[in-house]
N, C-alpha and C positions, 0 to 999 in steps of 0.2 A: 504494500499499501504505501503511497506516494504522501508524504508529506507536505504541508505548506511551508514554504518559505519561511526562514527564521524558527520553526520549530525540529526542536532535537527528540528522536526518540532515546528517552533516558530510562525506559524502562517500562512494566505495565503496573500502573498501580490501579488495579479495580477495587472501588468500595465497597462494593457487593459481596466482594471475598474476602474480607476481612475478616478471622476468624476469632483474633484476638489483638492484645494490645501489642505482642513481638512482631505482628505481621504490618498493625499502622507503623511502627518503628520504624521496620524495613523500609517500609514504601515511601517515608519522609525522608529517610536516608539516602535512596537512592533520587528520589526527584531534587534533594538538595544537592546532590553531587552532580547530578547531571546538570545543573543549573549554574554550577560555581563557576565554569570557562566565561561566563556571558554576564556574570552579576557585578564586574565593576567599571566593565563597558557602559553598561546599563544606568548604574549611577550616575557617573560621566554627564551621559547624554541630558539624563533629569536632572541634574543642577544645573547643566549649561541653559536648559531649554527654559529653567525657571530664572536664570539669572538675564536670558535675552527677554523674557517679559516684564520684567522690572527695568529694566531699560527701551524695550517700546512704550512705557508708560512715562518714561524721561525721567525715571526715577533711579538713585543711586540704592544697587541691590544690598542688602545688609545678610550677610550670614551670621548662624545661632546655631552654636554644637550643646546639645543636652543629652538627655538620657528618657529615653518613654518604658513605660515597664507597665507590667500587671502581677496582682499577687494572685494565684492559684491556691485556693484553698480546696484540698486532698479530699479534707469528709470534714463534717460539723464537728467543731470544738477539737480541729485536729493538726497535723501540720501545714502547712502554707511555704510554697515554694514563690520563689522570684522567676519572670522572666524579663529580660531587659537589654534593649540594643542601643547603641549610639545613633543618632541623627544629627544630620544638620538641614536645616530650616532655612529657607530662601523667604527675606520679608520686604515688600516695597512698601514707604510713607504708612509704616505701622501698621501695616496688612501680612499676613502670611499667604505665600503663594502657594507653594508645597513646600512638602518635607520628605528626603530621603535617609532612607534605613541601611545603616552602613555594616554590620554583621553578621557574621552569623557562627554557633557555638556549638559546640558535640558537649555534652553535659557527659558524666562519669557513668551514670543508666545507661548511655549507649541512646539517649534522643537528641537530634539535631533537630536546631529549630532554625526555620527557615525566614529568612529574612530579604526580601525582592527588591525592596527599595524602590519601587515604581509603582 
């Protein structure tokens, strides 16, 4: 089967066939690994697009670095885990035009988070 331009064959990730959490972890890891070669270029392109939008508005683009995250409650009155990622936002005239997420991280338990950034 021929894939559309820009689509990579990174393995089959069929949600209907996930039997357990290990299947999900493996599928996410495969997807993240397949996207890795494209990540940096996509992030740079997105940042340049946002900077261009600010300049089109005759504004000085301002880059703001930050961390974004979420606390994941695993069970009531139990453990919480934090998922976080470094971010760069582009602002113009006090308005956020967009954010690019910069990282991916493999956790000790085998989870690999995916940050496509676009």
